N, C-alpha and C positions, 0 to 999 in steps of 0.2 A: 244576412252578413259578414266578418271582415273576409270571410274564410270560402275556395271549393273545394270542390271531390276528391275525394281521396286518388282516387280511379287511379286519373294522374300525370299523381307524383312525379312514379314509374318513366312516366312519354315520353314529358316535356323534362326533366332535368337531366336521362338520357338523351334522348335530342343534344341540349344545348352541351354534357359531354365528350360526344363526335363531332361538333362544334368547332370547344372546344377557344367559346367569345373572351379575346383579352376583355370588351367593355361592353359591359348590357344593360340595357334600362331597364328595368320594372316597373312598369307603368299599372301606376293602382296597387301597389302594394301589403295593404292595407296589413295580414297583421306578421304579412316581413316572410314569410315560411319558403316563399321561392325564397328568395339574397339572402336565409337562414342558406337552405337546401346547394345554393349552389356557392358562394364560402364556398365552406369544406367543401362543395363536389370537383371544383372547379378550380382554386388554392390550394387544399388537396393534403400533405406536409409541408406545406411551405409555409402552411398555418404554423408552423412547426422548429424552437434550432434546439438541433440532438445531437449533444457531443459525449460521447462515451453511455456513462449512467442518467445524466444528465441532459432532460427537459425543459423546454424555458417555452412560455409564448412568442412569437415572433410579435413586435410593432411593428403598427399597421402600417407607417414608412416603409417597411420594404416583399409588401403586400404584391402579387404583381398583376393580380388582375384591376377590373375599377369596377363596381355596381354602381350605379343612382337606380335609388328610386327619384317618382312622383305620387303620392295621396292626396289627392282631399282635403282628407280629417286628421285632423292633427289624434284626435283623441284615444285613433290604434297602439301609439308609437310609443317604444319598454323597450329599454335599457337593449334589449339584440335590436332592431334598429337601428341604433343610433352605434352596434358594432359592427352590425357587418354591413353597415353602404357607404360605399363613402360617401352622398351628399345624396340628401334628399330636398326635392321642391317638393311645397308646400302650394296644393290652388287644384284653378280648373285643370284636368288632364291641357285643355288642348292649347286654355294659353302660356299651361308650364311648355310646354313639348314646342311654342314658338317660337320659344326664346332659348331656345338650345342648335349648333352647328348643326348640316345638311351632314345627313356622313359620319353623321358618327358613331356611333357606338353598332358593335358587330352579332349583335345577337338583344332585338328589340321583344320583350315580351306585355302583353296583353289577356293578363288570363281573368275573365267573367268577370270583366268588366264593362263588354259590349251595350250586351242587354243592358246598362246599366241607362244608358243612350238610345235619342226620341231615333230612326233609322238613319236621317238626313244628315245630322251629327256621328251617326257612329261614322258615313261612310270620305268623312273630314276626317270626323277621328285617323282611323282605318290610315285614307293621304302621309300622316300627319306623325308620325307612325314609320311606313313606311318612307319619311324624304329623313328624318336622322338616322333610320342604316344603310350600313353600304355593307350588308349580311343578310341577316333570317330575321326576316317579326313569322314571333311569333303568338298567334291569338283563338283562345280558344273560347267558348257560349255557352251554353246549355243547351242538346237539343231539341229538351221539348219546354215549350216556353212555361215559367214558373209564376204563380203571383209575387212579389214581391215588397211591402208598405211597410215601411220603416218610418215611424214618424222624428222619433230620435236623430235622424242619419237620413231626412231625403232621394240624398247620393245613394244608399245603399235602396231606393227605387228599380223596384225594373220595369222599360215601356218601351222594350223592344223581344223582337221574335226574328234569331238565325237562321235561311237551311242555307243548305251547300254549295245553293243552287249558287241561294247569295253573294259566296266568300267567295266563292274560283270568279264570280264577276265582278270585285272587288281586287283578283288581282292570284287571291288565295288557293292555286294551281296543286297541292299536297296536303296530303291531308295522315297527321297519325293517327291511330287504334284508342278508340274509347271507349262505354258502351253509351255514355251520358253525356257526351260534350260533342261538338267538332271541337278541331284542331287544326285549325289550316294555318300551310308557314308559305307564305310567300317573297321570297326569295331578290332581295333586289342586290346583290354578287357578279359579278364575272364573270358568265355563260353561265350555264342551268344550274342551278341545286346540284351538289354535287349527291349523287346513290349511296355513298356508303351511311348515308346523313337518313338514310328515311328507309331505316333498317327493319321499323313499324311503324309505317305505309299503308294507308289500305289504296286506295286508283282514286 
């Protein structure tokens, strides 16, 4: 369903904090937990205006980070989504990615979505994520295949299982530590991936 392993939260959010992206795309937002956490941890104090003893929320027009999302099942949306995301695109992920300009995001997240594609479509999906990134693409997918069939929302069905070697073949050369998921990073920025971003990386 629209949740992911809690064990990977600190690794992924920590990577984003070190990267400090100005524009983020969250593909497959689900319940929106990454949008919420990144809005809090990247926008940080800019969410509030503090003057002496008075504190108030800043208007969205004063936010400094852009966080967009793509979701195929709008039934997941809550008021939280409409607060934390600047823009929500609804529909097939590949179709929506094709509408976005190339190199328009510093960080593209694809958290627990890859396993919902058949392998050929999954490779197309990863290339589409790389096309719209000018920095990092971070993908997570379970290390073990988990049988899942959701009649109410077939988008949640698990259709493939990916190994670390297969992700490397797709350009994801760096991995963050997590016991349950492969968390791979493909770097579309200039030069090599900066070493300080790999605080929790594995060979």
